[in-house]
N, C-alpha and C positions, 0 to 999 in steps of 0.2 A: 383479427388479433384477439387473443384472450383478454378478458377484462378482469380487473382486480377490484374487489369491493371491500370497503372497511366494515368489520363487524364489531370491533371494540378498541378503545384506547384507554389504557389504565396506567397506574404507577405501581411498580413492584418494589417492595422494600425488602431488606435482608431479614432472614429469620433470627439473626442475633443483633441486639441493639448496639450502636457504635458508642465507643467510649467518649464521654463528653469532653469538650475542650481539645480534641485532637485535630491537628492540622497536618496536611501533606504539602510540603513546600514544592515548588516547581523548579527545575533546573534551567541553566542558561540555554540549553538546547530546547528545552520545552517552550520557553517563551518566544523563541523565533518563529514558532509554527502556529501562532495564534490565528492568522488569517486563513489557514487551511483546515480542511475537514476530510474525512475518510468515509467511503461507502464500501462495504463488502457484502457479497451475496453468495450464500452457500445453497446448493440444490441437492435434494436427496429424493431417491425413489422410495415408494412405500414397501415395507417388508412384510406387513400383515394388514389385513383388512380392519379398519377401525370406523367407529361412528364419527360423524363430523364434530370437530372440536376436541376429540378425545386426546389426540397427540399434543395439540396446543396446550391443553390443561396440564399435561404431564411436563411439558417444557416450562411452563409458568411456574409450577412448584419447584422445579430444579433450579430455575434462575434465581429464586429467592434464597435458596440454600447457597448457591455459588456467590451471590453478592456479599455474603458475610465475610468473604476473604478479599473483597475489593472495595474498601471504604472510599477510595478516591472516585469511584463511580457513582455511589449513592450520595456523596457530598455535593457541595455547591461552591462555585467560584467566589473568592473574596479577595479584596485588594488589601495588600499590606500598607503600613505607613510610608514605605519607600516606593509605593506605586506598582509593585509586582503582584501578579496573580498568585494566589494559593488556593488550596482546597480545604474548606472547613468541613470536616467530616461529621455528617449527621445522618439522620434516617429519611432524608428527602426522597430517596429512591431513584429508580431508572424508569423512564417512559417504555411501555410495551405496547405495540400496535398488533391487533389480530385482524387477519383479512382472508378472503377467499378468492380464488381464481378459477375461471372456467377451463375445461380441458384437463390434460395431464401435464406433469412436469416434462415429460419427453417431447410432447407436442410443442410446449412453450419454447423449449431449447432449439427446436428445428427452425424456428423463424424469429430471430432475436435481433434487436438492435439496442443501442445505448438508451434511447428514451423508454422503450419498453421495459428494459431491465431495471431502470431506476424507479419503475413503479413498485418494486419489491423492497424499497427502503424508505424510511421515514426520516426527515431531517427538518429541524426548525432553527432558524438563525437565532443568534444570541439576543435575548430580550434587553430592552433598555434598563431592566433591573436584573443584572446577571445572577443575583442570588436566588432567583426564582426559576432559573433556566436549567434544564436538564442537559448535561454534556454528552450523555450517551442515550441512543434509542435503538430498540430492536424491533423488527417487524417479522411476524411469522404468518406466512401465506400458505394455506392449505389448498391444494388443487383438487377440484371436485372429482376428477377421474384418476386420482392417485398422485402422490408425491407432495413435497413440501419445500418451500424456500425460506431461508432464515436470512434476513438482512440486518446488518449492523451499521449504524452511522454514529460517528463520534467526532468531537473536535480534535484536531492534530495537536492541539495544546497539550493535551494529556496523554496521547497515545500515537505511536507510529504503527505501521502495518504489522510488524512482528508482535507488538503488545495486543493489538486488536485481535489478531489470530489466536493468541494465547488466551484471551477472554472467552472466545467461542469454544476453544478446546476444554477450558475448565467447565464451561456449561455443559458441553457434551459428556465429559467425565462424570459430572454429577448426575446427569440424566441416565446414563448407562449403568454406572456402577455405584453411585452414591458417595464417591470419593474423588478428590482432585489429585491427579497424578503430579502435576507440577504447579504448586501454589505460587502466587506472585510474590515478588520481593520488592519492597518500597524502601529505597535508600538513595542517598545522593550519588551523583556520578563520582567515580573515583579521582583522587588526586595523584600526584606523581609519587612513585615509590621513593622514599628517602634514600635508599641505597642505590637507586638507578640515576641519580642526578649526574648529568654530563655537563661539566663546566665549559666544554667547547661546543655545546649544542647551539645551533643557529636556528632561531624560531622559523616556522614554516610561513614565510611572508606571503607567499602566493595564496595559500588557503585563507589566511586572515584577510588579505586584500579582497578576495572574492566575497567574503561575507560583508566587509566594510562597504563595498560597492553596492551589494544587494540591499543593505539597509538604507543607503543614501538615494537609491533610484526612486523616481516618482512612480505612482501607481500605474500599472498597465491599463491599456484601453480594452474594454470588453465589447468587441463589435463583430466578431466572426463566430458563426455557428460551428461548433466542434462535433465531430462524430467519432465514435470508437469502434474499432474492429479487434477481433481476437484471432490470432493464427497460431496453429499447433505445428511445431517442427519436431519430427520424430528423430530418433538417434542417428540414423543414416544421414539425414538432411544436415544436422548440426556437424557431424563429423566431416561432411564434404565441405561445409562452410569453413571449418578450421583448416582443412587441408588447403583450401584456396589461399589462406593467409599465411600458413607456415607449413613446410614440408614435414617437420617433426611435430606430430599431433600433440604430444604431451607438453609442448611449450606454450599452448594456448588454452584458455578456458572457454566453456560455452558462452559465458557472459561477454568476454572480450570479443568473440567472433560475431555474436548476434548484435552486440551494440554497435560494432563497426559496420556491419551490414546495413543497419537501418540508418545510421548516421550518414553513410554514403548515399543511400537511396533517398532519404528525406531531403538531403541537400539538393539532389538532382530535381526532385519534383517541386522544390521551392525556387529553383533557378539560381541558387547561390553562385556567385562568381568569385574567383581569386582565392578559393579554398572551401572548406565545408562550413555549413551553417553553425553558429555558435551553439555548443552543446555542453551541458553540465551533467555529470554522473552523480548518483546518490547511492551511498553504500551504508550497510548496517555495520556499525563499529563494535558490537558487543564482544566478539572474539578478540578483536584487536586490543580492546581495553581490558580483557580478562574478566568480563562480567558474567555472572551466572545466567543460565538460560531463563530463569524466572524473573530477571530484572524487568520492572515495569516503568517505562518512561521513554522519552524520545532518545534514540541513540543512532539516528540515520544522519549522515554528514554529506553535504553537497560540495562539489568542486568542479572547476572549469577545465575542459579538455581543449587544447589548442589545435584548431584545424586549419591554420593558415598554411597556404601553399600545397594543400592536399587536393588533388584533382581527380575528377571522374570516378573510375572504379578502383581507385587505389586502396583496397581493403587493408593490405598489409600496414601501410602508413597510418591508417585510421586506427587499427588494432594496437599499433606500437604506442600511439599517443594515449590511448586508454589504459594500456598496460602500465605505462610510466606513472600516470596519476594514481592508479590503484597502488602501485608499489610505494609511492611517497606518502600515502595516507596511513603512516604507522602510529603507534601509541604516542610517541613524543609529538608528532605533528598535530594529532587531535587534542592532546592536552594543551599545546600552544593556543589553539583556537578557543578551548573552553576557558582557560585563564584570561585570554583577551576579552571574551564576552563577559566574564564576571566583573572585570575591571571597568568595563564600559557600561554605564547606566543608561542604555539607549532607550528612547521613547518611541522612535520611529520604527514601525514593524516592517519587516521585508515581506515581498511576495516570493517565497522561495521557489515556486514553480511557475512564476509570472513572466519571465522574459526569455530565456534560452530554451532550446530543445532539451527536455530533461529525460535522461535515461536511468531508471531506477533498478537496482539489483534486488529482487525479492526471491532469489533462488533458495534461500534458507528457511522461508516461511513454511510451517509444517501444517498446511491447511487441511490435507487429505487424512490427517489422523483425528480429525474431529468427528467422532462417531457417536451419534445419539442413540442409535439402536443396533442390535446385534447384525453383523454382516451388511451394514449399510454405510459404506464410505460415501463421501460427497461424489455426485455425478460431475460436477464442475464447481469452481470458485472463481468469482470475478472480483477485482480490486479497482477502486477509483480513488485517486488523490486529487481532490478538488480545491478550488476551481482550476480548471485546465484553460488558462488564458494566455500562455506564452506561445512559443514557436511550435509546441507540440509535446507529447509525452509518450515515452516508451517504458513499459514495465515488463521485465524479464522474470518469469515465474517458473516454479517447478511444474512438471507434468502431473497428470492425475495419478492416483495411486496404482501401483503396479509396475511402474516404470522409473521409480526413484533412483535406481542404480545406473541409469543410462544418461546419455547426453540429451535426451529429449527435453524440450522446453515449450512453454506457452508464452506467447508475446502479445501484450495488449498495446495498441497503438492509437492515440487520440490526436487528430489533425483536423484542419478545415476539410469539408466534404470533398471539394474538387481535388485536393491533394491526396486524399485517401484513394480515389479512383486511379489517379496516376500511379501511386505506389503499388496497387495491385497489378498494374499493367507493366511495370518496370521489368526489364529483362533479367536483372539479378534475382528479383523476387520470383519471377516465373522459372528461373533455372532450379531453384530448390523446391518449388511447388508445395508450400505449406497448405494445411487444410484450413479453411475458414470456419472458425467455430461460431463467430458472431460478426455481424457487420452489414450495413446497407441492406437490411432485411434479407440476408443470405441469398443475394442474387446469383451467387455462384457456389457450388459445392467445394470447389478448391480453385486456386489461382491458375491452375493449368487447364480449367475447363473453358 
């Protein structure tokens, strides 16, 4: 296994000082995510031969420029008189770790598992004095035989996966061209539009009840080792999966088809009886709420899908349940939730990914446009929403660059190790034969081998 050695840890501050006395308040959706954090790893090939540390120095200079547009990252957490977190904007900066790894990035990717990949990120739990704690960390690892990995870790309190991806993209823009293509926008979540008030509107009780129960649940037990695998489904595989669910292909989306497939298969490997295992989906609500693509803040919402009475390989029924929940999560329903959360000054923090099987739709994240050097798109991008302590986690993501206009998808699955083995051997998964990109030390090159 390639070894990663730390060469330097530093604090990078923005090139422009922050306006004194500025605060960035956090939204009701932000505060729900305090217990969670993100890891993202971007892999790149070398495009030109460089001296050791040369590219890292260039990245360090560019990140200082980029941070001038992200005061929420260089600031520190501060409690308001009401007991809510806010960000006090200052020049405390962001932590940056520099490292080196043996071998090449290509060799690294050939034999990869969860533990090995997480060597490429740096994370520190919140200090007992939060004001001194950095909420964002980047780790740049240069491979001795060529290639680089850029790892980002941050608290989910301040950023969801689309925001974290936007940050890396902004850094890449500054490195490549010295200009940020999509600057971040910091503003509150929208309210209801006055002209759109429906006097007959019934609140979305099911969604509110889901969050109410999540807040009231006790802390989950951390007692099972989780492993992560990454499977690649090409366009033909996903279309076959959709056809299995609905004769008319246009009536189903890749997310609905793949979410249904893994919901059914995970339920089988867990031995769930009388229906499917409890599953919640997590969707990005930016488009639903009419937010600009530069909005920086949490805007992903969870909701439960009912699997009672769905048996065996009933993919169609599973997909119907998912489709119905997606349909109900409209602007009015999300505003019902936001208003309810604002009215309730809750102190108990939920474990949003700590109980059910969680299926997250990350199809819209634009990871592969983060280009730091000419003609060098990411080889691969991995996402982790931590801690993964519930029934399991499924992340459905876009394919690598070059296949954005197809139904191809990459799926990350986190489950207990014995369940992962059973999942890879399941007849439904074998039928579609996805390629294993990561998992169990790449014991197989694909599930069909």
